[in-house]
C-alpha positions as CSV (number, residue, x, y, z in Angstrom):
1,X,59.4,77.3,-30.5
2,X,61.1,75.2,-27.8
3,X,62.8,78.6,-26.4
4,X,58.8,79.9,-25.9
5,X,57.6,76.7,-24.3
6,X,60.5,77.0,-21.9
7,X,59.9,80.4,-21.1
8,X,56.2,79.7,-20.6
9,X,57.2,76.7,-18.1
10,X,59.6,79.2,-16.3
11,X,56.9,81.8,-15.6
12,X,54.1,79.2,-14.7
13,X,56.6,77.8,-12.1
14,X,57.4,81.0,-10.9
15,X,54.0,81.5,-10.0
16,X,54.7,79.5,-7.3
17,X,56.9,81.7,-5.7
18,X,55.8,85.1,-4.0
19,X,58.7,86.8,-6.0
20,X,58.6,89.7,-8.5
21,X,58.5,88.3,-12.2
22,X,60.5,90.5,-14.8
23,X,62.2,90.4,-18.0
24,X,66.0,91.4,-18.4
25,X,67.1,93.0,-21.6
26,X,70.4,91.0,-23.4
27,X,72.1,93.1,-26.1
28,X,74.4,91.0,-28.3
29,X,76.1,91.3,-31.7
30,X,73.4,89.3,-32.9
31,X,70.8,91.7,-31.8
32,X,68.4,92.4,-28.8
33,X,66.3,90.2,-26.8
34,X,65.0,89.4,-23.5
35,X,65.5,86.7,-20.8
36,X,62.9,86.1,-18.0
37,X,63.9,86.4,-14.6
38,X,62.6,86.3,-11.2
39,X,63.7,88.1,-8.1
40,X,64.3,87.2,-4.3
41,X,65.2,90.0,-1.8
42,X,66.2,92.2,-4.5
43,X,68.5,89.7,-6.4
44,X,67.9,89.1,-10.2
45,X,68.0,85.2,-11.3
46,X,68.3,84.1,-14.4
47,X,68.3,80.6,-16.3
48,X,71.9,79.6,-16.8
49,X,70.7,77.4,-19.7
50,X,68.8,80.7,-21.7
51,X,71.9,82.8,-20.8
52,X,74.4,80.6,-22.4
53,X,72.2,79.9,-25.5
54,X,72.2,84.0,-25.7
55,X,75.7,84.6,-25.6
56,X,76.6,81.5,-27.9
57,X,78.2,79.4,-25.0
58,X,77.6,75.7,-25.3
59,X,76.1,73.7,-22.4
60,X,75.4,70.3,-21.0
61,X,72.4,69.6,-18.8
62,X,73.1,66.9,-16.3
63,X,70.6,64.3,-14.6
64,X,71.7,65.4,-11.1
65,X,70.3,69.0,-11.4
66,X,73.7,70.3,-12.8
67,X,74.5,72.1,-15.6
68,X,78.2,72.5,-17.4
69,X,78.7,75.7,-19.2
70,X,81.8,75.2,-21.8
71,X,84.2,77.9,-22.5
72,X,87.2,78.0,-24.8
73,X,89.6,76.6,-22.0
74,X,87.5,75.6,-19.0
75,X,84.3,74.2,-18.2
76,X,82.1,75.6,-15.4
77,X,79.8,73.2,-13.1
78,X,76.9,74.6,-11.5
79,X,74.7,72.8,-9.2
80,X,71.0,73.4,-8.0
81,X,70.3,75.0,-4.6
82,X,74.4,75.4,-4.5
83,X,76.5,78.4,-3.9
84,X,79.9,77.2,-5.5
85,X,80.8,77.3,-9.4
86,X,83.4,74.8,-10.1
87,X,86.0,75.5,-12.7
88,X,87.8,72.4,-14.6
89,X,90.2,72.3,-17.4
90,X,89.1,70.5,-20.4
91,X,90.7,67.0,-19.1
92,X,88.8,67.4,-16.0
93,X,91.2,68.6,-13.4
94,X,89.3,71.1,-11.1
95,X,91.5,74.3,-11.3
96,X,89.3,77.0,-8.9
97,X,86.0,77.1,-7.0
98,X,84.0,80.3,-6.6
99,X,81.8,81.0,-4.1
100,X,78.8,83.4,-4.6
101,X,76.8,85.1,-1.8
102,X,73.7,83.4,-2.2
103,X,72.8,80.0,-3.8
104,X,71.4,78.8,-7.1
105,X,67.5,77.7,-7.5
106,X,65.8,75.3,-9.7
107,X,62.7,75.9,-11.4
108,X,60.9,73.8,-13.9
109,X,64.2,71.4,-14.1
110,X,66.1,75.0,-14.9
111,X,68.8,76.2,-13.3
112,X,68.4,79.9,-11.9
113,X,71.9,81.9,-11.0
114,X,72.1,85.1,-8.8
115,X,72.9,87.5,-12.1
116,X,74.9,90.1,-10.6
117,X,77.4,87.6,-8.8
118,X,77.5,85.4,-11.9
119,X,78.8,88.0,-14.6
120,X,82.4,88.2,-13.3
121,X,83.0,84.5,-12.8
122,X,81.7,84.3,-16.3
123,X,84.2,86.6,-17.8
124,X,87.2,85.2,-16.1
125,X,86.4,81.4,-17.4
126,X,84.3,81.1,-20.1
127,X,85.9,83.6,-22.2
128,X,83.2,86.0,-22.5
129,X,83.0,89.6,-22.2
130,X,79.6,90.8,-20.4
131,X,78.4,93.8,-18.3
132,X,75.5,94.0,-16.4
133,X,73.5,97.0,-15.2
134,X,71.3,96.3,-12.5
135,X,69.7,99.5,-12.7
136,X,68.5,99.2,-16.2
137,X,68.1,95.6,-16.0
138,X,70.6,95.2,-19.1
139,X,73.0,92.7,-20.2
140,X,75.7,93.6,-22.7
141,X,77.6,90.8,-24.7
142,X,80.7,93.0,-25.8
143,X,82.5,91.3,-29.5
144,X,84.6,92.6,-31.9
145,X,82.3,93.0,-34.8
146,X,78.8,94.8,-33.4
147,X,75.3,93.9,-35.0
148,X,75.5,97.0,-37.4
149,X,71.7,97.4,-37.4
150,X,71.3,97.7,-33.6
151,X,74.9,99.0,-32.4
152,X,76.0,97.8,-28.9
153,X,75.8,100.7,-26.2
154,X,79.0,102.4,-25.7
155,X,81.1,100.5,-23.1
156,X,81.9,102.8,-19.9
157,X,85.8,103.3,-19.9
158,X,86.5,103.5,-16.3
159,X,84.0,103.1,-13.3
160,X,86.5,104.7,-10.9
161,X,87.6,108.1,-12.4
162,X,89.1,110.0,-9.4
163,X,91.6,109.5,-6.5
164,X,91.9,111.9,-3.8
165,X,94.5,111.8,-1.0
166,X,94.3,113.8,2.2
167,X,97.5,113.7,4.7
168,X,96.4,113.8,8.0
169,X,98.6,114.0,11.1
170,X,97.8,110.3,12.1
171,X,97.3,109.0,8.8
172,X,96.6,109.1,5.2
173,X,92.9,109.2,3.5
174,X,92.4,107.9,0.0
175,X,89.1,108.8,-1.3
176,X,87.9,106.8,-4.6
177,X,85.3,108.1,-6.9
178,X,83.2,105.6,-8.6
179,X,80.2,105.9,-11.1
180,X,79.2,102.4,-10.1
181,X,78.4,100.7,-6.7
182,X,81.8,98.7,-5.8
183,X,79.8,95.6,-3.8
184,X,83.0,93.5,-3.3
185,X,86.5,94.4,-2.3
186,X,89.3,93.2,0.1
187,X,92.8,94.2,1.1
188,X,96.3,92.7,1.8
189,X,99.3,93.9,3.4
190,X,103.0,92.2,2.6
191,X,106.5,93.4,2.1
192,X,105.6,97.0,2.5
193,X,102.6,97.0,0.0
194,X,99.1,97.3,0.6
195,X,97.1,95.9,-2.3
196,X,93.1,96.3,-2.3
197,X,91.4,94.2,-5.1
198,X,88.0,96.1,-6.5
199,X,85.6,93.5,-8.0
200,X,83.7,94.2,-11.1
201,X,85.0,97.9,-11.4
202,X,87.4,99.3,-13.9
203,X,89.8,102.1,-12.7
204,X,91.6,104.7,-14.8
205,X,95.5,103.5,-14.7
206,X,96.6,106.9,-15.5
207,X,95.5,108.2,-12.3
208,X,98.6,106.4,-10.4
209,X,100.9,109.0,-12.1
210,X,98.6,111.8,-10.8
211,X,99.4,110.5,-7.0
212,X,102.6,112.2,-5.7
213,X,104.5,110.4,-2.7
214,X,103.0,112.0,0.6
215,X,102.2,111.1,3.7
216,X,102.3,107.1,4.0
217,X,102.3,106.8,0.4
218,X,105.4,106.3,-1.5
219,X,104.2,105.0,-4.9
220,X,100.7,104.0,-6.3
221,X,100.4,101.5,-9.1
222,X,97.1,100.5,-10.8
223,X,96.1,97.4,-12.9
224,X,92.7,96.3,-14.9
225,X,92.5,92.3,-14.5
226,X,89.5,91.6,-16.6
227,X,86.6,93.1,-14.8
228,X,88.4,93.7,-11.4
229,X,90.9,96.1,-10.7
230,X,94.1,96.4,-8.2
231,X,95.5,99.1,-6.3
232,X,99.2,98.6,-4.9
233,X,99.9,101.3,-2.4
234,X,103.6,101.0,-1.1
235,X,103.4,102.5,2.3
236,X,106.2,103.5,4.3
237,X,107.7,102.0,7.3
238,X,105.2,104.0,9.7
239,X,102.4,101.6,8.6
240,X,100.4,99.9,11.1
241,X,96.9,99.3,9.7
242,X,94.0,100.0,7.3
243,X,90.5,99.8,6.5
244,X,88.2,100.0,3.6
245,X,84.8,102.2,4.3
246,X,81.8,102.8,2.2
247,X,80.4,106.5,2.1
248,X,76.7,105.9,2.6
249,X,74.2,107.3,0.0
250,X,77.1,107.1,-2.8
251,X,79.3,104.7,-4.6
252,X,82.7,105.8,-3.2
253,X,84.9,104.4,-1.2
254,X,87.4,105.6,1.6
255,X,90.9,103.9,2.2
256,X,92.3,105.1,5.7
257,X,95.9,104.1,6.1
258,X,97.0,104.4,9.7
259,X,100.3,105.9,11.5
260,X,102.0,103.7,14.2
261,X,101.9,104.9,17.4
262,X,103.6,102.2,19.9
263,X,107.2,101.5,19.1
264,X,109.0,98.9,20.8
265,X,112.2,101.5,20.8
266,X,110.4,104.3,22.2
267,X,110.6,104.1,26.1
268,X,108.5,107.5,26.5
269,X,105.3,106.1,24.7
270,X,105.6,103.3,27.3
271,X,106.0,105.4,29.9
272,X,102.7,107.4,28.4
273,X,100.8,104.2,27.9
274,X,101.1,102.8,31.7
275,X,97.8,101.8,32.9
276,X,97.1,104.4,35.6
277,X,94.2,106.6,34.5
278,X,90.4,105.5,34.2
279,X,87.9,108.2,33.0
280,X,84.2,107.3,33.7
281,X,81.7,109.5,32.2
282,X,78.4,109.3,33.4
283,X,76.1,110.5,30.1
284,X,73.9,113.7,30.5
285,X,73.4,115.5,34.0
286,X,72.0,118.8,35.2
287,X,69.5,120.4,32.7
288,X,70.0,117.5,30.4
289,X,68.0,114.6,32.0
290,X,69.0,112.1,28.8
291,X,66.3,109.6,28.0
292,X,63.0,109.5,30.5
293,X,61.9,106.1,30.8
294,X,58.9,104.3,32.7
295,X,57.4,106.2,35.9
296,X,59.5,109.4,34.9
297,X,63.2,107.7,35.4
298,X,65.7,110.1,34.4
299,X,68.7,108.3,32.6
300,X,71.1,111.1,34.3
301,X,70.6,109.8,37.4
302,X,71.0,106.2,36.3
303,X,74.1,106.8,34.6
304,X,75.6,108.5,37.8
305,X,74.7,106.0,40.0
306,X,76.1,103.4,37.9
307,X,79.4,105.2,37.1
308,X,80.3,106.1,41.1
309,X,79.8,102.6,42.0
310,X,82.3,101.3,39.3
311,X,84.8,104.0,40.5
312,X,84.5,102.7,43.9
313,X,85.3,99.2,43.0
314,X,88.3,100.5,40.9
315,X,89.3,102.7,43.8
316,X,89.0,99.5,46.1
317,X,90.3,96.6,44.0
318,X,92.8,98.1,41.8
319,X,95.4,100.0,43.6
320,X,97.7,102.0,41.6
321,X,95.0,103.2,38.8
322,X,93.3,106.7,39.6
323,X,89.7,107.1,38.8
324,X,88.6,110.7,37.1
325,X,84.8,111.4,36.7
326,X,83.9,113.8,34.0
327,X,81.0,114.5,36.7
328,X,80.6,113.2,40.2
329,X,77.0,115.1,40.8
330,X,74.0,116.6,39.1
331,X,75.6,118.9,37.0
332,X,75.7,119.6,33.0
333,X,78.9,119.0,31.5
334,X,79.4,119.6,27.5
335,X,80.3,116.8,25.2
336,X,83.9,118.5,23.9
337,X,84.7,119.4,27.7
338,X,84.5,115.7,29.0
339,X,87.0,114.6,26.1
340,X,89.2,117.5,27.7
341,X,88.9,116.1,30.8
342,X,89.7,112.8,29.9
343,X,93.0,114.1,28.0
344,X,93.9,116.7,30.5
345,X,94.2,114.0,33.0
346,X,96.4,111.5,30.8
347,X,93.4,109.0,30.6
348,X,93.9,105.5,29.6
349,X,90.7,104.4,29.1
350,X,87.5,106.2,28.8
351,X,83.9,104.9,29.5
352,X,81.0,106.7,28.9
353,X,78.0,105.2,30.5
354,X,74.1,105.8,29.2
355,X,70.9,103.9,29.4
356,X,69.0,103.2,26.2
357,X,65.0,104.1,25.3
358,X,62.8,103.5,22.4
359,X,59.7,106.3,21.7
360,X,57.7,103.2,20.8
361,X,56.2,102.2,24.3
362,X,54.9,98.8,22.7
363,X,58.6,97.7,21.7
364,X,60.3,94.9,23.6
365,X,63.8,96.0,23.0
366,X,65.8,95.2,26.1
367,X,69.3,95.0,26.8
368,X,73.1,96.1,27.1
369,X,75.1,96.9,24.5
370,X,78.3,98.6,23.5
371,X,79.2,101.3,20.8
372,X,82.8,102.2,19.4
373,X,83.6,105.4,17.4
374,X,82.8,104.8,13.9
375,X,80.2,106.1,11.6
376,X,76.8,104.4,12.2
377,X,76.6,101.0,9.8
378,X,72.7,100.5,10.7
379,X,69.9,102.8,10.8
380,X,69.4,101.5,14.7
381,X,73.0,103.0,15.5
382,X,72.6,106.2,13.8
383,X,69.6,106.6,15.4
384,X,70.9,105.9,18.9
385,X,73.8,108.1,18.1
386,X,71.5,111.0,16.9
387,X,69.6,110.9,20.3
388,X,73.0,111.0,22.5
389,X,74.4,113.5,20.4
390,X,71.0,115.5,20.7
391,X,72.6,116.9,24.1
392,X,74.2,119.9,22.1
393,X,71.2,121.6,22.2
394,X,71.7,122.4,26.0
395,X,75.3,123.9,25.0
396,X,76.2,127.3,24.7
397,X,77.8,126.8,21.1
398,X,76.4,123.7,19.3
399,X,78.0,125.4,16.1
400,X,81.5,123.7,17.3
401,X,80.0,120.2,16.0
402,X,78.6,121.5,12.8
403,X,81.6,120.1,10.8
404,X,81.1,116.4,12.2
405,X,79.4,115.0,9.3
406,X,79.2,111.4,8.5
407,X,82.5,111.5,6.2
408,X,84.0,113.8,8.6
409,X,83.5,111.3,11.5
410,X,85.5,108.8,9.5
411,X,88.3,111.4,9.0
412,X,87.7,112.2,13.0
413,X,87.9,108.4,13.7
414,X,91.4,108.2,12.0
415,X,92.4,109.9,15.5
416,X,91.4,106.8,17.3
417,X,93.1,104.1,14.7
418,X,96.0,103.7,17.2
419,X,93.5,103.2,19.9
420,X,91.0,101.3,18.0
421,X,91.9,97.7,18.4
422,X,92.3,98.5,22.2
423,X,88.5,99.9,22.2
424,X,87.5,96.8,20.4
425,X,89.7,94.7,22.9
426,X,87.7,96.1,25.9
427,X,84.5,95.8,24.1
428,X,85.2,91.9,23.7
429,X,85.7,91.7,27.4
430,X,82.6,93.7,27.8
431,X,80.8,91.5,25.8
432,X,82.3,88.2,27.2
433,X,81.5,89.2,30.9
434,X,77.9,90.7,30.2
435,X,77.0,87.7,28.1
436,X,77.9,85.2,30.8
437,X,76.4,86.9,33.7
438,X,74.3,89.6,33.4
439,X,70.5,89.2,33.8
440,X,69.4,91.6,30.6
441,X,70.2,90.5,27.4
442,X,73.3,91.2,25.4
443,X,72.8,93.2,22.2
444,X,76.4,92.8,21.1
445,X,79.0,95.5,20.0
446,X,78.1,98.0,17.5
447,X,79.1,101.1,15.6
448,X,78.3,104.8,15.8
449,X,79.5,108.5,15.5
450,X,79.1,109.9,19.0
451,X,80.3,113.1,19.9
452,X,81.4,112.6,23.4
453,X,84.2,109.8,22.1
454,X,85.5,112.3,19.6
455,X,87.6,114.3,22.0
456,X,88.8,111.8,24.1
457,X,92.4,110.6,22.5
458,X,92.7,107.1,24.2
459,X,90.9,103.9,23.9
460,X,87.1,104.5,24.7
461,X,83.5,102.9,24.5
462,X,80.0,104.3,24.9
463,X,78.0,101.5,26.8
464,X,74.0,101.6,26.9
465,X,73.2,99.5,30.1
466,X,69.5,98.9,29.4
467,X,66.5,100.4,27.8
468,X,64.7,102.6,30.3
469,X,61.4,102.5,28.2
470,X,61.5,98.6,28.8
471,X,59.9,97.9,32.3
472,X,62.1,95.0,33.5
473,X,65.1,96.9,32.3
474,X,64.2,99.9,34.1
475,X,63.3,97.9,37.2
476,X,66.7,96.2,37.4
477,X,68.4,99.4,36.5
478,X,66.6,101.6,39.0
479,X,67.6,98.9,42.0
480,X,70.6,98.8,43.8
481,X,71.4,95.2,43.1
482,X,71.1,96.2,39.3
483,X,73.4,99.1,39.3
484,X,75.5,97.0,41.2
485,X,76.1,94.3,38.9
486,X,76.2,96.3,36.1
487,X,79.5,98.3,37.7
488,X,80.8,94.8,39.1
489,X,80.6,93.5,35.5
490,X,82.1,96.4,33.8
491,X,84.6,96.6,36.6
492,X,85.6,92.5,35.7
493,X,86.1,93.7,32.0
494,X,88.1,96.6,33.1
495,X,90.2,94.1,35.0
496,X,90.6,91.5,32.1
497,X,91.7,94.4,29.6
498,X,94.5,95.5,32.2
499,X,96.0,92.4,32.0
500,X,95.8,92.2,28.4
501,X,96.8,95.9,27.8
502,X,100.0,95.5,30.3
503,X,101.3,92.3,28.6
504,X,101.1,94.0,25.5
505,X,103.4,96.6,26.5
506,X,105.6,94.1,28.5
507,X,106.3,92.4,25.2
508,X,107.6,95.3,23.6
């Protein structure tokens, strides 16, 4: 009776919240039941006390809006409106503190915890063995002797069932195929070993035996630690950096392991990377007008005007640095040719200048932003890349770009891995100078898959100077003063970047 009264109070209290009320099924050796839950921003929250009762874990309620769950070796302190779980030994000494991405809530004097983020912590500290299927709204508690009349669902043996390795000229790509979303992961490099921790997923340890030494990978070790898994990749001396990327629309991960390009003992590399050529790429041109803004303003004209003013500043104030334009008049240049021009002139920095626009004329979107070459991380970035990439419809052979899918963009961007930290550094200077001095708002540094950046084998960024669909932005960017200020701030960023770049090479 007490249990049903508690459920009633919880559900009644939840009526005060504009959240979705639901029930989550729980399957234990003692039978099948449900726990009331409410959803906030897509995350399920359940009563810590009711969960403890269901899985036979003792608990103590405190008067200070906290609860202690008591496991075999440790106690877990959970406070209301708090994102930290404090784990203590039986003698009261704190041994570990976990932080979850969102705080707990209190409803009718009951503490509700974010279920998805709590399961692994419970398993690690309270001698439980729980799995939660967010899609099926099902918690399963595994024990040695299942309830015979209603057997437990079979435990999936491995979430990650396959590993594929591809060796590229500039690095090695490792693809993990997972049947379950990997929400949390991190990596660390030390003593020639790249260690990757994947939270809340199992991996087939035998996969390590199938990975032959290739590329940067000398050996791979795989271990499951509770509900987490660890991959240790022994890499060669040519290792420089790595990153983990999610493949959009799948549960799969890509691990890119990059080669070194800069070497302290290689004078030829240093000579090659003397900062002596800047490539300015005014976007669009000729039959490709780009965005058409308020009062028929054509993006191609603004881009060219800013690019020429930037080139003039570099020629006048940066002796020893050559300016190369992908176009210096109103002509159409195919995207792949822009990269070729940059490469053939041994460019050291590629700056592609554009203006933004939105089809919604009531939009208040405004400001300057910088893009790096990587698959788009937001719908807005993807939309901008798609619009800028649409120039290929004017080209003689658009088919040359058809293999640049989202996954292949990750492979292509590996070619830029040696330059990425330099692209990021230049974008930091752009962000700094435009934040401090530009009349238009700064929308920050973002990532997207731009075809024009693919072909340029050097550090590079694409800048969107402002929105031609915005009355104030358009008026500013069509004025001489606006174009000069835009060019001046890009130039100041180039100066700061040049000093950083040369100090790096000088230290080698």
